[in-house]
DRENPA-3360 file (N, C-alpha, C; in nm, 2 decimals, always signed):
BEGIN
1 = MGKQRQND = +5.58/-6.49/-6.13/+5.72/-6.46/-6.17/+5.73/-6.32/-6.21 ~ +5.63/-6.28/-6.30/+5.63/-6.14/-6.35/+5.61/-6.04/-6.24 ~ +5.52/-6.07/-6.14/+5.50/-5.98/-6.03/+5.62/-5.97/-5.95 ~ +5.70/-6.08/-5.93/+5.82/-6.07/-5.85/+5.92/-5.98/-5.92 ~ +5.93/-5.99/-6.05/+6.03/-5.90/-6.12/+5.99/-5.76/-6.11 ~ +5.86/-5.73/-6.12/+5.80/-5.60/-6.10/+5.84/-5.54/-5.96 ~ +5.82/-5.62/-5.86/+5.85/-5.58/-5.73/+6.00/-5.55/-5.71 ~ +6.08/-5.64/-5.77/+6.23/-5.62/-5.76/+6.27/-5.49/-5.83;
9 = WKSKLHEV = +6.21/-5.46/-5.94/+6.23/-5.33/-6.02/+6.19/-5.21/-5.93 ~ +6.08/-5.22/-5.87/+6.03/-5.11/-5.79/+6.11/-5.09/-5.67 ~ +6.15/-5.20/-5.61/+6.24/-5.20/-5.49/+6.37/-5.13/-5.52 ~ +6.43/-5.17/-5.63/+6.56/-5.11/-5.67/+6.55/-4.96/-5.70 ~ +6.44/-4.92/-5.77/+6.41/-4.78/-5.80/+6.38/-4.70/-5.67 ~ +6.31/-4.76/-5.58/+6.28/-4.70/-5.45/+6.41/-4.67/-5.37 ~ +6.50/-4.77/-5.38/+6.63/-4.76/-5.31/+6.71/-4.64/-5.36 ~ +6.71/-4.62/-5.49/+6.78/-4.52/-5.55/+6.72/-4.38/-5.53;
17 = IYGTHTSA = +6.59/-4.37/-5.54/+6.52/-4.24/-5.53/+6.51/-4.20/-5.38 ~ +6.47/-4.29/-5.29/+6.44/-4.25/-5.16/+6.55/-4.28/-5.06 ~ +6.64/-4.36/-5.10/+6.75/-4.40/-5.01/+6.88/-4.32/-5.03 ~ +6.95/-4.30/-4.92/+7.08/-4.23/-4.93/+7.19/-4.31/-4.87 ~ +7.17/-4.43/-4.84/+7.27/-4.52/-4.78/+7.35/-4.59/-4.89 ~ +7.31/-4.58/-5.01/+7.38/-4.64/-5.12/+7.45/-4.54/-5.21 ~ +7.55/-4.58/-5.29/+7.62/-4.48/-5.37/+7.52/-4.42/-5.48 ~ +7.44/-4.51/-5.53/+7.34/-4.47/-5.64/+7.24/-4.37/-5.58;
25 = GKLFDIVL = +7.20/-4.39/-5.45/+7.10/-4.30/-5.39/+7.16/-4.16/-5.36 ~ +7.29/-4.16/-5.32/+7.36/-4.04/-5.29/+7.38/-3.96/-5.42 ~ +7.42/-4.03/-5.52/+7.45/-3.97/-5.65/+7.32/-3.91/-5.71 ~ +7.21/-3.98/-5.69/+7.08/-3.93/-5.74/+7.04/-3.80/-5.67 ~ +7.06/-3.80/-5.54/+7.02/-3.67/-5.47/+7.12/-3.56/-5.50 ~ +7.24/-3.59/-5.52/+7.34/-3.48/-5.56/+7.30/-3.42/-5.70 ~ +7.28/-3.51/-5.79/+7.24/-3.47/-5.93/+7.11/-3.39/-5.92 ~ +7.01/-3.43/-5.84/+6.89/-3.36/-5.83/+6.91/-3.22/-5.78;
33 = LVVIVYSV = +6.99/-3.21/-5.67/+7.02/-3.08/-5.62/+7.08/-2.98/-5.72 ~ +7.17/-3.04/-5.80/+7.24/-2.96/-5.90/+7.14/-2.91/-6.00 ~ +7.05/-2.99/-6.04/+6.94/-2.96/-6.14/+6.85/-2.85/-6.08 ~ +6.82/-2.87/-5.95/+6.73/-2.77/-5.88/+6.79/-2.63/-5.88 ~ +6.92/-2.63/-5.84/+6.99/-2.50/-5.83/+6.99/-2.44/-5.97 ~ +7.03/-2.52/-6.07/+7.04/-2.47/-6.21/+6.90/-2.42/-6.26 ~ +6.79/-2.48/-6.22/+6.66/-2.44/-6.27/+6.62/-2.31/-6.20 ~ +6.66/-2.29/-6.07/+6.62/-2.17/-6.00/+6.70/-2.05/-6.06;
41 = IIVMLESV = +6.83/-2.08/-6.10/+6.91/-1.97/-6.16/+6.85/-1.93/-6.30 ~ +6.80/-2.03/-6.37/+6.74/-2.00/-6.50/+6.62/-1.91/-6.49 ~ +6.54/-1.94/-6.39/+6.42/-1.86/-6.37/+6.46/-1.72/-6.33 ~ +6.56/-1.71/-6.24/+6.60/-1.57/-6.20/+6.66/-1.49/-6.31 ~ +6.74/-1.56/-6.40/+6.80/-1.49/-6.51/+6.70/-1.45/-6.61 ~ +6.59/-1.54/-6.62/+6.49/-1.51/-6.72/+6.41/-1.39/-6.69 ~ +6.41/-1.34/-6.56/+6.34/-1.22/-6.52/+6.42/-1.10/-6.55 ~ +6.55/-1.11/-6.58/+6.63/-1.00/-6.62/+6.61/-0.97/-6.76;
49 = PRIDQKYH = +6.55/-0.85/-6.80/+6.52/-0.82/-6.94/+6.64/-0.83/-7.04 ~ +6.75/-0.78/-7.00/+6.87/-0.78/-7.09/+6.91/-0.92/-7.12 ~ +6.92/-1.00/-7.01/+6.96/-1.14/-7.03/+6.86/-1.22/-7.10 ~ +6.73/-1.20/-7.07/+6.63/-1.28/-7.13/+6.62/-1.25/-7.28 ~ +6.64/-1.12/-7.32/+6.63/-1.08/-7.46/+6.74/-1.15/-7.54 ~ +6.85/-1.16/-7.48/+6.97/-1.22/-7.55/+6.97/-1.37/-7.55 ~ +6.93/-1.43/-7.44/+6.93/-1.58/-7.43/+6.80/-1.64/-7.41 ~ +6.69/-1.58/-7.46/+6.56/-1.63/-7.43/+6.54/-1.78/-7.47;
57 = EFLNISEW = +6.58/-1.81/-7.60/+6.56/-1.94/-7.65/+6.63/-2.05/-7.56 ~ +6.75/-2.02/-7.53/+6.83/-2.11/-7.45/+6.77/-2.13/-7.31 ~ +6.73/-2.02/-7.25/+6.67/-2.03/-7.11/+6.53/-2.10/-7.12 ~ +6.46/-2.08/-7.22/+6.32/-2.14/-7.23/+6.34/-2.29/-7.26 ~ +6.43/-2.33/-7.35/+6.46/-2.47/-7.37/+6.51/-2.54/-7.25 ~ +6.60/-2.48/-7.18/+6.66/-2.53/-7.06/+6.55/-2.56/-6.95 ~ +6.46/-2.46/-6.94/+6.36/-2.47/-6.84/+6.26/-2.59/-6.87 ~ +6.23/-2.60/-7.00/+6.15/-2.71/-7.04/+6.21/-2.85/-7.02;
65 = IVTILFTI = +6.34/-2.86/-7.04/+6.42/-2.98/-7.02/+6.41/-3.02/-6.87 ~ +6.44/-2.92/-6.79/+6.44/-2.93/-6.64/+6.30/-2.97/-6.59 ~ +6.20/-2.91/-6.65/+6.06/-2.94/-6.61/+6.02/-3.08/-6.64 ~ +6.06/-3.13/-6.76/+6.03/-3.26/-6.80/+6.10/-3.36/-6.71 ~ +6.23/-3.33/-6.68/+6.30/-3.42/-6.58/+6.24/-3.43/-6.45 ~ +6.19/-3.32/-6.40/+6.12/-3.32/-6.27/+5.98/-3.39/-6.28 ~ +5.92/-3.38/-6.40/+5.79/-3.45/-6.41/+5.82/-3.60/-6.41 ~ +5.92/-3.65/-6.48/+5.96/-3.79/-6.48/+5.99/-3.84/-6.34;
73 = EYILRIIC = +6.07/-3.75/-6.27/+6.11/-3.79/-6.13/+5.98/-3.80/-6.04 ~ +5.89/-3.70/-6.06/+5.77/-3.70/-5.98/+5.68/-3.83/-6.00 ~ +5.67/-3.87/-6.13/+5.60/-3.99/-6.16/+5.67/-4.12/-6.11 ~ +5.80/-4.12/-6.12/+5.87/-4.24/-6.07/+5.86/-4.25/-5.92 ~ +5.86/-4.14/-5.85/+5.84/-4.14/-5.70/+5.70/-4.20/-5.66 ~ +5.60/-4.17/-5.74/+5.47/-4.22/-5.72/+5.46/-4.37/-5.75 ~ +5.53/-4.41/-5.86/+5.53/-4.55/-5.90/+5.60/-4.64/-5.80 ~ +5.71/-4.60/-5.75/+5.79/-4.70/-5.68/+5.76/-4.70/-5.53;
81 = IKTPKKYI = +5.66/-4.62/-5.48/+5.63/-4.63/-5.34/+5.50/-4.71/-5.32 ~ +5.49/-4.78/-5.21/+5.38/-4.87/-5.19/+5.25/-4.79/-5.16 ~ +5.26/-4.68/-5.10/+5.14/-4.60/-5.07/+5.16/-4.46/-5.14 ~ +5.12/-4.45/-5.26/+5.14/-4.32/-5.34/+5.08/-4.20/-5.27 ~ +4.96/-4.22/-5.21/+4.89/-4.10/-5.14/+4.98/-4.04/-5.03 ~ +5.05/-4.13/-4.96/+5.14/-4.08/-4.86/+5.24/-3.99/-4.91 ~ +5.30/-4.01/-5.03/+5.40/-3.92/-5.09/+5.33/-3.80/-5.15 ~ +5.22/-3.82/-5.22/+5.15/-3.71/-5.29/+5.11/-3.60/-5.20;
89 = FSFFGVID = +5.06/-3.64/-5.08/+5.01/-3.54/-4.99/+5.11/-3.50/-4.88 ~ +5.23/-3.55/-4.89/+5.33/-3.52/-4.79/+5.39/-3.38/-4.82 ~ +5.47/-3.33/-4.73/+5.53/-3.19/-4.76/+5.61/-3.19/-4.89 ~ +5.70/-3.29/-4.90/+5.79/-3.29/-5.02/+5.71/-3.33/-5.15 ~ +5.60/-3.41/-5.13/+5.52/-3.44/-5.24/+5.45/-3.32/-5.30 ~ +5.40/-3.23/-5.21/+5.33/-3.11/-5.25/+5.43/-3.01/-5.32 ~ +5.55/-3.00/-5.26/+5.66/-2.92/-5.31/+5.70/-2.96/-5.45 ~ +5.71/-3.10/-5.47/+5.75/-3.15/-5.60/+5.65/-3.12/-5.70;
97 = FISTIPKY = +5.52/-3.12/-5.66/+5.41/-3.09/-5.76/+5.41/-2.94/-5.79 ~ +5.43/-2.86/-5.69/+5.43/-2.71/-5.71/+5.55/-2.67/-5.80 ~ +5.66/-2.74/-5.79/+5.78/-2.71/-5.86/+5.77/-2.76/-6.01 ~ +5.68/-2.85/-6.03/+5.67/-2.91/-6.17/+5.56/-2.84/-6.25 ~ +5.45/-2.80/-6.19/+5.34/-2.76/-6.27/+5.35/-2.62/-6.33 ~ +5.42/-2.52/-6.27/+5.42/-2.38/-6.32/+5.46/-2.37/-6.47 ~ +5.56/-2.44/-6.52/+5.60/-2.43/-6.66/+5.49/-2.47/-6.75 ~ +5.41/-2.57/-6.71/+5.30/-2.61/-6.80/+5.19/-2.51/-6.79;
105 = LSVIIGGS = +5.17/-2.44/-6.67/+5.07/-2.34/-6.66/+5.11/-2.22/-6.74 ~ +5.24/-2.20/-6.76/+5.29/-2.08/-6.83/+5.24/-2.08/-6.98 ~ +5.21/-2.19/-7.03/+5.16/-2.20/-7.17/+5.02/-2.14/-7.17 ~ +4.94/-2.16/-7.06/+4.81/-2.10/-7.06/+4.80/-1.97/-6.99 ~ +4.87/-1.95/-6.88/+4.87/-1.83/-6.80/+5.01/-1.76/-6.81 ~ +5.02/-1.65/-6.87/+5.15/-1.58/-6.88/+5.20/-1.54/-6.75 ~ +5.33/-1.56/-6.72/+5.40/-1.51/-6.60/+5.40/-1.61/-6.49 ~ +5.33/-1.72/-6.50/+5.32/-1.82/-6.39/+5.45/-1.90/-6.38;
113 = QYMTAFRA = +5.54/-1.89/-6.49/+5.66/-1.96/-6.48/+5.75/-1.91/-6.37 ~ +5.73/-1.79/-6.33/+5.82/-1.74/-6.22/+5.78/-1.80/-6.08 ~ +5.67/-1.88/-6.08/+5.64/-1.95/-5.96/+5.74/-2.06/-5.93 ~ +5.82/-2.10/-6.04/+5.92/-2.20/-6.02/+6.03/-2.17/-5.93 ~ +6.04/-2.04/-5.89/+6.13/-2.00/-5.78/+6.11/-2.07/-5.65 ~ +5.98/-2.11/-5.63/+5.95/-2.19/-5.51/+6.01/-2.33/-5.51 ~ +6.07/-2.36/-5.63/+6.14/-2.49/-5.64/+6.26/-2.49/-5.54 ~ +6.30/-2.38/-5.49/+6.41/-2.37/-5.40/+6.38/-2.45/-5.27;
121 = LRLLRIFR = +6.26/-2.46/-5.24/+6.22/-2.54/-5.12/+6.27/-2.68/-5.13 ~ +6.28/-2.74/-5.25/+6.32/-2.87/-5.27/+6.47/-2.89/-5.23 ~ +6.54/-2.79/-5.21/+6.68/-2.80/-5.17/+6.68/-2.85/-5.02 ~ +6.57/-2.85/-4.96/+6.57/-2.91/-4.82/+6.62/-3.05/-4.82 ~ +6.61/-3.12/-4.93/+6.65/-3.26/-4.94/+6.80/-3.27/-4.91 ~ +6.88/-3.16/-4.92/+7.02/-3.17/-4.89/+7.05/-3.22/-4.75 ~ +6.95/-3.20/-4.66/+6.98/-3.25/-4.52/+6.97/-3.40/-4.51 ~ +6.92/-3.47/-4.61/+6.91/-3.61/-4.61/+7.05/-3.67/-4.63;
129 = ILKLVRFV = +7.14/-3.60/-4.70/+7.27/-3.66/-4.73/+7.38/-3.59/-4.65 ~ +7.34/-3.49/-4.57/+7.45/-3.43/-4.49/+7.47/-3.52/-4.37 ~ +7.60/-3.54/-4.34/+7.64/-3.61/-4.22/+7.69/-3.51/-4.11 ~ +7.63/-3.51/-4.00/+7.68/-3.42/-3.89/+7.81/-3.48/-3.83 ~ +7.90/-3.39/-3.83/+8.03/-3.42/-3.77/+8.05/-3.36/-3.63 ~ +8.08/-3.45/-3.54/+8.10/-3.40/-3.40/+8.22/-3.32/-3.39 ~ +8.21/-3.21/-3.32/+8.33/-3.13/-3.31/+8.42/-3.19/-3.20 ~ +8.55/-3.16/-3.22/+8.65/-3.22/-3.13/+8.68/-3.11/-3.02;
137 = GESNNLLR = +8.74/-3.15/-2.92/+8.77/-3.06/-2.81/+8.86/-2.95/-2.84 ~ +8.83/-2.83/-2.80/+8.91/-2.71/-2.82/+8.93/-2.64/-2.69 ~ +9.03/-2.56/-2.68/+9.06/-2.48/-2.56/+8.97/-2.36/-2.55 ~ +8.92/-2.31/-2.66/+8.84/-2.19/-2.66/+8.70/-2.23/-2.66 ~ +8.63/-2.19/-2.55/+8.48/-2.22/-2.53/+8.40/-2.16/-2.64 ~ +8.42/-2.04/-2.67/+8.34/-1.97/-2.77/+8.36/-2.03/-2.91 ~ +8.48/-2.07/-2.95/+8.50/-2.13/-3.07/+8.43/-2.27/-3.08 ~ +8.43/-2.34/-2.96/+8.37/-2.47/-2.95/+8.22/-2.45/-2.97;
145 = ALKGSRTK = +8.16/-2.34/-2.91/+8.02/-2.32/-2.92/+7.98/-2.29/-3.07 ~ +8.06/-2.21/-3.13/+8.04/-2.17/-3.27/+8.04/-2.29/-3.36 ~ +8.14/-2.38/-3.34/+8.15/-2.50/-3.42/+8.04/-2.60/-3.39 ~ +8.00/-2.60/-3.26/+7.89/-2.69/-3.22/+7.75/-2.65/-3.28 ~ +7.74/-2.52/-3.30/+7.61/-2.47/-3.35/+7.61/-2.44/-3.50 ~ +7.72/-2.47/-3.57/+7.73/-2.43/-3.71/+7.62/-2.50/-3.80 ~ +7.58/-2.62/-3.76/+7.48/-2.68/-3.84/+7.34/-2.61/-3.82 ~ +7.31/-2.58/-3.70/+7.18/-2.51/-3.67/+7.19/-2.37/-3.74;
153 = IFVFVFFV = +7.30/-2.30/-3.74/+7.31/-2.17/-3.80/+7.30/-2.19/-3.95 ~ +7.36/-2.29/-4.01/+7.35/-2.32/-4.15/+7.20/-2.34/-4.19 ~ +7.13/-2.42/-4.11/+6.99/-2.45/-4.14/+6.91/-2.32/-4.14 ~ +6.94/-2.23/-4.04/+6.87/-2.11/-4.02/+6.90/-2.01/-4.14 ~ +7.02/-2.00/-4.18/+7.06/-1.91/-4.29/+7.00/-1.97/-4.42 ~ +7.00/-2.10/-4.43/+6.94/-2.16/-4.55/+6.79/-2.13/-4.57 ~ +6.72/-2.13/-4.45/+6.58/-2.10/-4.46/+6.56/-1.95/-4.49 ~ +6.65/-1.87/-4.44/+6.64/-1.72/-4.47/+6.65/-1.70/-4.61;
161 = LILSVMLG = +6.75/-1.77/-4.68/+6.77/-1.75/-4.82/+6.65/-1.80/-4.90 ~ +6.59/-1.91/-4.86/+6.47/-1.96/-4.93/+6.36/-1.86/-4.91 ~ +6.34/-1.81/-4.79/+6.24/-1.71/-4.77/+6.26/-1.58/-4.85 ~ +6.39/-1.54/-4.86/+6.42/-1.43/-4.94/+6.39/-1.45/-5.09 ~ +6.42/-1.56/-5.14/+6.38/-1.59/-5.28/+6.23/-1.59/-5.31 ~ +6.16/-1.65/-5.21/+6.01/-1.66/-5.23/+5.95/-1.52/-5.22 ~ +5.99/-1.44/-5.11/+5.93/-1.31/-5.09/+5.98/-1.21/-5.20 ~ +6.10/-1.23/-5.25/+6.15/-1.15/-5.36/+6.07/-1.17/-5.49;
169 = TIMYLVEG = +6.03/-1.30/-5.51/+5.95/-1.33/-5.63/+5.81/-1.27/-5.62 ~ +5.76/-1.28/-5.50/+5.62/-1.22/-5.47/+5.62/-1.07/-5.49 ~ +5.73/-1.01/-5.44/+5.74/-0.86/-5.45/+5.75/-0.82/-5.60 ~ +5.82/-0.90/-5.68/+5.84/-0.88/-5.82/+5.71/-0.88/-5.89 ~ +5.62/-0.98/-5.85/+5.49/-1.00/-5.91/+5.40/-0.89/-5.87 ~ +5.41/-0.85/-5.74/+5.32/-0.74/-5.68/+5.35/-0.60/-5.73 ~ +5.48/-0.57/-5.72/+5.52/-0.43/-5.76/+5.56/-0.41/-5.90 ~ +5.64/-0.50/-5.96/+5.68/-0.50/-6.10/+5.78/-0.39/-6.13;
177 = PEHGFNSI = +5.83/-0.39/-6.25/+5.94/-0.29/-6.29/+5.90/-0.15/-6.28 ~ +5.77/-0.12/-6.29/+5.72/+0.02/-6.28/+5.75/+0.08/-6.14 ~ +5.77/+0.00/-6.04/+5.80/+0.05/-5.91/+5.94/+0.02/-5.86 ~ +6.03/-0.01/-5.96/+6.17/-0.03/-5.92/+6.21/-0.17/-5.91 ~ +6.12/-0.27/-5.90/+6.15/-0.41/-5.89/+6.16/-0.47/-6.03 ~ +6.28/-0.44/-6.08/+6.31/-0.47/-6.23/+6.32/-0.62/-6.26 ~ +6.36/-0.70/-6.16/+6.38/-0.84/-6.19/+6.38/-0.92/-6.05 ~ +6.37/-1.05/-6.06/+6.37/-1.13/-5.94/+6.49/-1.11/-5.86;
185 = PHSVYWTI = +6.61/-1.12/-5.92/+6.73/-1.10/-5.84/+6.73/-0.96/-5.77 ~ +6.69/-0.86/-5.84/+6.68/-0.72/-5.78/+6.58/-0.72/-5.66 ~ +6.47/-0.79/-5.68/+6.37/-0.80/-5.57/+6.42/-0.88/-5.45 ~ +6.50/-0.99/-5.48/+6.56/-1.07/-5.37/+6.66/-0.98/-5.30 ~ +6.73/-0.90/-5.37/+6.83/-0.80/-5.31/+6.75/-0.71/-5.21 ~ +6.64/-0.66/-5.26/+6.56/-0.57/-5.17/+6.51/-0.64/-5.05 ~ +6.47/-0.77/-5.07/+6.41/-0.85/-4.96/+6.52/-0.87/-4.85 ~ +6.64/-0.91/-4.89/+6.75/-0.93/-4.80/+6.79/-0.80/-4.72;
193 = VTLTTVGY = +6.79/-0.69/-4.80/+6.82/-0.56/-4.73/+6.72/-0.53/-4.63 ~ +6.59/-0.55/-4.66/+6.48/-0.52/-4.57/+6.48/-0.62/-4.45 ~ +6.50/-0.75/-4.48/+6.50/-0.85/-4.38/+6.61/-0.83/-4.27 ~ +6.72/-0.78/-4.32/+6.83/-0.76/-4.23/+6.83/-0.62/-4.16 ~ +6.72/-0.55/-4.18/+6.69/-0.42/-4.13/+6.80/-0.31/-4.17 ~ +6.86/-0.34/-4.28/+6.96/-0.24/-4.33/+6.88/-0.12/-4.40 ~ +6.79/-0.15/-4.49/+6.71/-0.05/-4.55/+6.78/+0.06/-4.62 ~ +6.84/+0.04/-4.73/+6.91/+0.14/-4.81/+6.82/+0.25/-4.86;
201 = GDISPETG = +6.69/+0.21/-4.89/+6.60/+0.30/-4.94/+6.60/+0.33/-5.09 ~ +6.69/+0.25/-5.16/+6.70/+0.27/-5.31/+6.58/+0.21/-5.38 ~ +6.51/+0.12/-5.32/+6.38/+0.07/-5.37/+6.28/+0.06/-5.26 ~ +6.16/+0.09/-5.29/+6.05/+0.09/-5.19/+5.92/+0.06/-5.26 ~ +5.84/-0.03/-5.19/+5.71/-0.06/-5.25/+5.61/+0.05/-5.25 ~ +5.53/+0.06/-5.35/+5.44/+0.17/-5.36/+5.29/+0.13/-5.35 ~ +5.26/+0.00/-5.37/+5.13/-0.05/-5.36/+5.09/-0.08/-5.22 ~ +4.97/-0.09/-5.19/+4.92/-0.12/-5.05/+4.97/-0.26/-5.01;
209 = LGQFIATI = +4.95/-0.36/-5.11/+4.99/-0.50/-5.08/+5.14/-0.51/-5.06 ~ +5.21/-0.44/-5.14/+5.36/-0.44/-5.13/+5.41/-0.39/-5.00 ~ +5.35/-0.28/-4.96/+5.38/-0.22/-4.83/+5.35/-0.31/-4.71 ~ +5.24/-0.38/-4.72/+5.20/-0.48/-4.62/+5.30/-0.59/-4.61 ~ +5.34/-0.64/-4.73/+5.44/-0.75/-4.73/+5.57/-0.70/-4.67 ~ +5.61/-0.57/-4.71/+5.73/-0.52/-4.65/+5.73/-0.50/-4.50 ~ +5.61/-0.47/-4.45/+5.59/-0.46/-4.30/+5.62/-0.59/-4.24 ~ +5.56/-0.70/-4.29/+5.58/-0.83/-4.24/+5.73/-0.87/-4.24;
217 = IMIVGYGV = +5.80/-0.84/-4.35/+5.94/-0.87/-4.37/+6.02/-0.80/-4.26 ~ +5.99/-0.67/-4.23/+6.06/-0.59/-4.13/+6.05/-0.65/-3.99 ~ +5.92/-0.70/-3.96/+5.90/-0.76/-3.83/+5.98/-0.89/-3.82 ~ +5.97/-0.97/-3.93/+6.05/-1.10/-3.93/+6.20/-1.07/-3.91 ~ +6.24/-0.95/-3.96/+6.38/-0.92/-3.96/+6.44/-0.91/-3.81 ~ +6.36/-0.87/-3.72/+6.40/-0.87/-3.58/+6.43/-1.01/-3.53 ~ +6.35/-1.10/-3.57/+6.37/-1.24/-3.53/+6.50/-1.30/-3.60 ~ +6.52/-1.25/-3.72/+6.64/-1.30/-3.79/+6.77/-1.26/-3.72;
225 = IAVPTGIV = +6.77/-1.14/-3.66/+6.88/-1.09/-3.58/+6.90/-1.17/-3.45 ~ +6.79/-1.20/-3.39/+6.80/-1.26/-3.25/+6.83/-1.41/-3.26 ~ +6.78/-1.48/-3.36/+6.80/-1.63/-3.36/+6.94/-1.68/-3.35 ~ +7.03/-1.63/-3.44/+7.17/-1.68/-3.44/+7.24/-1.66/-3.30 ~ +7.21/-1.55/-3.24/+7.27/-1.52/-3.11/+7.22/-1.62/-3.00 ~ +7.09/-1.65/-3.01/+7.03/-1.75/-2.92/+7.09/-1.89/-2.94 ~ +7.11/-1.92/-3.07/+7.16/-2.06/-3.10/+7.30/-2.07/-3.04 ~ +7.39/-1.97/-3.06/+7.53/-1.98/-3.01/+7.53/-1.98/-2.86;
233 = SAEYVTDR = +7.45/-1.89/-2.80/+7.44/-1.88/-2.65/+7.40/-2.02/-2.59 ~ +7.29/-2.07/-2.65/+7.24/-2.20/-2.59/+7.35/-2.31/-2.61 ~ +7.42/-2.31/-2.72/+7.52/-2.41/-2.74/+7.64/-2.39/-2.64 ~ +7.67/-2.27/-2.61/+7.77/-2.23/-2.52/+7.74/-2.29/-2.38 ~ +7.62/-2.26/-2.33/+7.58/-2.31/-2.20/+7.57/-2.46/-2.20 ~ +7.52/-2.52/-2.30/+7.51/-2.67/-2.31/+7.64/-2.74/-2.31 ~ +7.74/-2.68/-2.38/+7.87/-2.73/-2.39/+7.94/-2.73/-2.26 ~ +7.92/-2.62/-2.19/+7.99/-2.61/-2.05/+7.93/-2.71/-1.96;
241 = SRRKGQKL = +7.80/-2.73/-1.96/+7.73/-2.82/-1.87/+7.77/-2.97/-1.91 ~ +7.78/-2.99/-2.04/+7.82/-3.13/-2.08/+7.96/-3.16/-2.04 ~ +8.05/-3.07/-2.06/+8.19/-3.09/-2.03/+8.21/-3.10/-1.88 ~ +8.14/-3.03/-1.80/+8.14/-3.04/-1.65/+8.09/-3.18/-1.61 ~ +7.98/-3.22/-1.67/+7.93/-3.35/-1.63/+8.02/-3.46/-1.67 ~ +8.09/-3.45/-1.79/+8.18/-3.56/-1.83/+8.30/-3.56/-1.74 ~ +8.35/-3.44/-1.70/+8.46/-3.44/-1.61/+8.44/-3.50/-1.48 ~ +8.32/-3.48/-1.42/+8.28/-3.54/-1.29/+8.26/-3.69/-1.31;
249 = KERTCPEC = +8.21/-3.73/-1.42/+8.18/-3.87/-1.44/+8.31/-3.95/-1.46 ~ +8.40/-3.89/-1.53/+8.52/-3.96/-1.56/+8.62/-3.96/-1.45 ~ +8.62/-3.87/-1.35/+8.72/-3.86/-1.25/+8.69/-3.97/-1.14 ~ +8.79/-4.06/-1.12/+8.78/-4.17/-1.02/+8.91/-4.17/-0.94 ~ +8.90/-4.24/-0.83/+9.02/-4.26/-0.74/+9.11/-4.36/-0.80 ~ +9.24/-4.33/-0.82/+9.33/-4.43/-0.88/+9.36/-4.55/-0.79 ~ +9.32/-4.54/-0.66/+9.35/-4.65/-0.57/+9.24/-4.75/-0.56 ~ +9.11/-4.70/-0.54/+9.00/-4.78/-0.52/+8.89/-4.77/-0.63;
257 = ATAILKED = +8.92/-4.69/-0.72/+8.83/-4.67/-0.84/+8.69/-4.61/-0.80 ~ +8.68/-4.54/-0.69/+8.56/-4.48/-0.65/+8.54/-4.35/-0.73 ~ +8.42/-4.33/-0.77/+8.38/-4.21/-0.85/+8.40/-4.08/-0.76 ~ +8.46/-3.98/-0.81/+8.48/-3.86/-0.73/+8.36/-3.77/-0.77 ~ +8.27/-3.74/-0.67/+8.15/-3.67/-0.70/+8.17/-3.51/-0.70 ~ +8.26/-3.47/-0.62/+8.28/-3.32/-0.61/+8.40/-3.28/-0.69 ~ +8.38/-3.17/-0.77/+8.49/-3.12/-0.86/+8.61/-3.07/-0.78 ~ +8.58/-3.01/-0.66/+8.69/-2.96/-0.58/+8.75/-3.05/-0.47;
265 = AHYCRVCG = +8.71/-3.18/-0.48/+8.76/-3.28/-0.38/+8.91/-3.30/-0.39 ~ +8.98/-3.31/-0.28/+9.13/-3.33/-0.27/+9.16/-3.47/-0.22 ~ +9.06/-3.53/-0.16/+9.09/-3.67/-0.10/+8.97/-3.76/-0.14 ~ +9.01/-3.89/-0.15/+8.90/-3.99/-0.18/+8.82/-4.01/-0.05 ~ +8.69/-4.01/-0.07/+8.60/-4.02/+0.05/+8.60/-4.17/+0.11 ~ +8.65/-4.26/+0.03/+8.65/-4.40/+0.08/+8.79/-4.45/+0.14 ~ +8.90/-4.43/+0.06/+9.03/-4.48/+0.11/+9.12/-4.36/+0.16 ~ +9.07/-4.24/+0.14/+9.15/-4.13/+0.19/+9.27/-4.09/+0.11;
273 = LRLKDE = +9.29/-4.14/-0.01/+9.40/-4.11/-0.09/+9.40/-3.97/-0.14 ~ +9.51/-3.90/-0.14/+9.52/-3.76/-0.19/+9.51/-3.76/-0.34 ~ +9.42/-3.69/-0.39/+9.40/-3.68/-0.53/+9.48/-3.58/-0.60 ~ +9.52/-3.61/-0.72/+9.60/-3.51/-0.79/+9.51/-3.41/-0.85 ~ +9.55/-3.28/-0.85/+9.47/-3.17/-0.91/+9.48/-3.19/-1.06 ~ +9.36/-3.17/-1.13/+9.35/-3.18/-1.27/+9.34/-3.05/-1.33;
% end
């Protein structure tokens, strides 16, 4: 009886934490996402000397509260799953661990708390509760292609933002204020400028490692420019092919219901009825 109750408790907890088909599950994910965003903002603000000096205690207490919440969540995820190893060594399991441990390490190793910026990777969970909406027919093919590829473009931009936050944090740790990288937001700004090949030149890395990372970012930047164009172009071609196939499939003779195979056909090949132009 006691084992049955324990299984019921774990089952309900699993449904809330891992499921998104229930109201409780969706609410859990939404609250989690809000806390993640809040924690990333805290870490970024903490790296700004002026803000950190004025609100250090508040930011530190907030980060500890968030870290404890993530620790509880991480433990609950392990408890309520049948095979804990499957979660612990999964992609999200590793990310959950990485996003939880830095604050504890900061007690021993100074500066490691900035690793919590990698917590942004956990925002990938947002795709579990997103519902893809099919676009409705439009007269403008380009607009239809843009609308059809908006989810892919959003995913791409989302990953670029995550990459910018991570690389900006790394550059802040590598270069530091002495080379112009005064804070994580400032470093993220430099990363975005470099990634998009704008290159204002107001900040530039001076160390060998920083210049190497900058070179990688510049090379990746060319792919950043090309990918959205390819996504929209592919969607445009796919949409035209799909619409053409649907049109041919749906066109039938009103007299004998024979499928009209040729788009430019004027007469039914079976009964000879003249077809109306569409």
